[in-house]
C-alpha positions as CSV (number, residue, x, y, z in Angstrom):
1,M,-14.0,18.3,-29.3
2,S,-10.8,19.3,-31.0
3,D,-10.3,22.9,-32.1
4,T,-7.9,21.6,-34.8
5,I,-10.4,19.1,-36.2
6,D,-13.2,21.8,-36.1
7,A,-10.9,24.1,-38.2
8,I,-10.0,21.3,-40.6
9,V,-13.7,20.4,-41.1
10,A,-14.7,24.1,-41.6
11,T,-11.9,24.4,-44.2
12,I,-12.9,21.3,-46.2
13,I,-16.5,22.3,-46.2
14,T,-15.7,25.8,-47.5
15,N,-13.2,24.5,-50.1
16,R,-15.6,21.8,-51.4
17,R,-18.4,24.4,-51.8
18,R,-16.0,26.6,-53.9
19,F,-14.7,23.6,-55.8
20,E,-18.2,22.5,-56.8
21,A,-19.1,26.0,-57.9
22,F,-15.9,26.2,-60.0
23,C,-16.6,22.9,-61.7
24,Y,-20.3,23.8,-62.4
25,S,-19.0,27.0,-64.0
26,L,-17.1,25.0,-66.7
27,S,-18.5,24.0,-70.0
28,E,-18.6,20.4,-71.2
29,E,-15.7,21.3,-73.6
30,E,-13.7,22.6,-70.7
31,L,-14.5,19.7,-68.4
32,N,-13.2,17.3,-71.1
33,R,-9.9,19.0,-71.9
34,T,-6.8,17.0,-71.3
35,V,-4.6,18.3,-68.5
36,P,-1.0,18.8,-69.6
37,N,1.5,16.3,-68.3
38,S,-1.3,14.1,-67.0
39,T,-3.5,11.2,-68.2
40,W,-6.5,12.9,-66.7
41,V,-9.0,15.4,-68.2
42,V,-10.3,18.3,-66.1
43,R,-13.4,16.6,-64.9
44,D,-11.4,13.7,-63.5
45,F,-10.2,15.8,-60.6
46,A,-13.8,16.0,-59.3
47,A,-14.0,12.2,-59.3
48,H,-10.6,12.0,-57.6
49,L,-11.5,14.4,-54.9
50,G,-14.9,12.7,-54.4
51,T,-13.5,9.2,-54.0
52,L,-10.2,9.4,-52.1
53,D,-12.2,10.2,-48.9
54,R,-13.1,6.5,-48.9
55,A,-9.6,5.4,-48.2
56,I,-8.9,8.1,-45.7
57,V,-12.1,7.2,-43.7
58,G,-10.8,3.6,-43.2
59,W,-7.5,4.9,-41.8
60,L,-9.1,7.4,-39.5
61,R,-11.6,4.8,-38.1
62,A,-8.7,2.5,-37.4
63,L,-6.9,5.3,-35.5
64,A,-10.1,6.2,-33.5
65,A,-10.5,2.5,-32.6
66,G,-7.1,2.4,-31.0
67,S,-4.5,1.9,-33.6
68,D,-1.2,3.5,-32.5
69,S,-0.7,5.4,-35.7
70,L,-2.2,5.9,-39.1
71,D,-0.9,3.7,-41.8
72,S,-1.8,4.9,-45.3
73,T,0.5,2.2,-46.8
74,H,-2.1,-0.6,-46.4
75,N,-5.8,-1.1,-47.0
76,E,-8.2,-2.2,-44.2
77,D,-7.7,-5.9,-45.3
78,G,-3.9,-5.6,-44.9
79,S,-3.1,-5.4,-48.6
80,E,-0.7,-2.8,-49.9
81,F,-2.3,0.5,-50.8
82,D,-1.3,2.1,-54.1
83,V,-2.7,5.6,-54.2
84,D,-2.0,6.1,-57.9
85,A,-3.8,2.8,-58.9
86,F,-6.7,3.7,-56.6
87,N,-7.0,7.1,-58.1
88,D,-6.8,6.1,-61.7
89,A,-9.3,3.2,-61.3
90,H,-11.9,5.4,-59.6
91,V,-11.4,8.3,-62.0
92,L,-11.8,6.2,-65.1
93,E,-15.0,4.5,-63.7
94,R,-16.5,8.0,-63.3
95,R,-15.3,9.8,-66.4
96,A,-18.7,9.6,-68.2
97,W,-20.7,10.4,-65.1
98,P,-22.5,13.8,-65.0
99,L,-21.0,16.2,-62.4
100,A,-24.2,16.0,-60.3
101,R,-23.7,12.3,-59.8
102,V,-20.0,12.7,-59.1
103,F,-20.8,15.3,-56.4
104,E,-23.6,13.3,-55.0
105,E,-21.2,10.4,-54.3
106,A,-18.6,12.9,-53.1
107,A,-21.0,14.4,-50.6
108,A,-21.8,11.0,-49.1
109,N,-18.1,10.2,-48.8
110,R,-17.4,13.5,-47.3
111,R,-20.1,13.1,-44.6
112,E,-18.5,9.8,-43.6
113,L,-15.1,11.5,-43.5
114,I,-16.2,14.4,-41.4
115,H,-17.8,11.9,-39.0
116,A,-14.6,9.9,-38.8
117,L,-12.6,13.1,-38.2
118,R,-14.8,14.2,-35.4
119,A,-14.2,10.9,-33.6
120,L,-10.5,11.7,-33.2
121,T,-8.9,13.5,-30.3
122,D,-6.0,15.9,-30.3
123,E,-3.8,13.2,-28.9
124,Q,-4.6,10.9,-31.8
125,I,-4.0,13.5,-34.5
126,D,-0.6,14.3,-32.9
127,R,0.5,10.7,-33.6
128,P,2.6,9.8,-36.7
129,M,1.2,8.6,-40.0
130,R,3.0,6.6,-42.6
131,F,2.4,8.1,-46.0
132,S,2.6,5.5,-48.8
133,G,4.1,7.9,-51.3
134,D,2.9,8.2,-54.9
135,A,4.4,8.5,-58.4
136,K,6.1,11.8,-57.5
137,R,6.6,11.6,-53.7
138,R,8.5,9.1,-51.6
139,P,7.0,7.3,-48.7
140,G,7.6,8.8,-45.3
141,E,6.3,9.6,-41.8
142,L,4.8,12.8,-40.5
143,P,2.4,13.9,-37.8
144,L,-1.2,13.2,-38.8
145,K,-2.1,16.8,-37.9
146,T,0.4,18.1,-40.4
147,F,-1.1,15.9,-43.1
148,L,-4.7,16.9,-42.3
149,V,-4.0,20.6,-42.2
150,G,-2.4,20.4,-45.7
151,W,-5.0,17.9,-47.0
152,A,-7.8,20.4,-46.1
153,Q,-6.4,22.3,-49.1
154,H,-6.8,19.4,-51.4
155,D,-9.6,21.0,-53.5
156,P,-7.8,24.2,-54.3
157,I,-4.6,22.2,-54.9
158,H,-6.3,20.4,-57.7
159,V,-8.0,23.5,-59.1
160,A,-4.5,24.7,-59.8
161,D,-3.9,21.5,-61.7
162,M,-7.2,21.9,-63.6
163,L,-6.2,25.5,-64.6
164,K,-3.3,24.1,-66.6
165,A,-5.9,23.0,-69.2
166,L,-7.9,26.2,-68.7
167,P,-5.4,29.1,-69.1
168,E,-8.1,31.6,-70.0
169,R,-9.5,31.2,-66.5
170,A,-6.2,31.4,-64.6
171,A,-6.3,35.2,-64.3
172,D,-9.7,35.2,-62.6
173,P,-9.0,37.4,-59.5
174,E,-11.3,35.3,-57.2
175,L,-9.6,32.1,-58.2
176,R,-6.2,33.7,-57.8
177,R,-7.1,34.8,-54.2
178,W,-8.3,31.2,-53.4
179,L,-5.2,29.6,-54.8
180,D,-2.8,32.1,-53.1
181,N,-2.1,29.6,-50.4
182,P,1.2,28.1,-49.2
183,F,-0.1,24.6,-49.4
184,V,-1.2,25.0,-53.0
185,A,2.1,26.6,-54.0
186,G,4.1,24.0,-52.1
187,Y,2.3,21.1,-53.7
188,Q,2.6,22.5,-57.1
189,A,6.3,23.1,-56.6
190,I,6.8,19.4,-55.5
191,M,4.7,17.9,-58.2
192,N,6.1,20.0,-61.0
193,R,9.8,19.7,-60.3
194,A,12.0,19.1,-63.4
195,G,12.7,15.4,-63.9
196,V,10.0,14.2,-61.5
């Protein structure tokens, strides 16, 4: 077993539990608010976080099966992977779903992801991954371990996005402590650069 993978799994479990509690604390009106500078409403981030695991599972399984590196630029069938198109399609399909259904699907996807993570060795997570880029970030290469450690903060990263539509909640001390994280701050700085 990998200590790094164990720490990543513990972090994603804790963050998902906190994320679900935060979402369930929101009213229907809050969940349906439009997020500034986005085409999404607040609830859409739950669908996004619940479905992106599917793509990542495929990449991790390929790596565990012997691939030299993780390639997030292509789907399992070899077609080009467009993370923005993937996200938008899955989010829109689930916009009318109740949160319980969104989180039920997310829990099943997360179980598969954790299983795929636990199949990896330290040697495999030290290998490079090719990041496909998105609307605001260029494609590039980085160690998978670096990606996974940052990705483990995906839930609080998007709580920070959701709070843009929920300014009255932004001062909550527990939320502020949770979001006081270099990965959250770094992501927000990149995604909110002027002109990007």
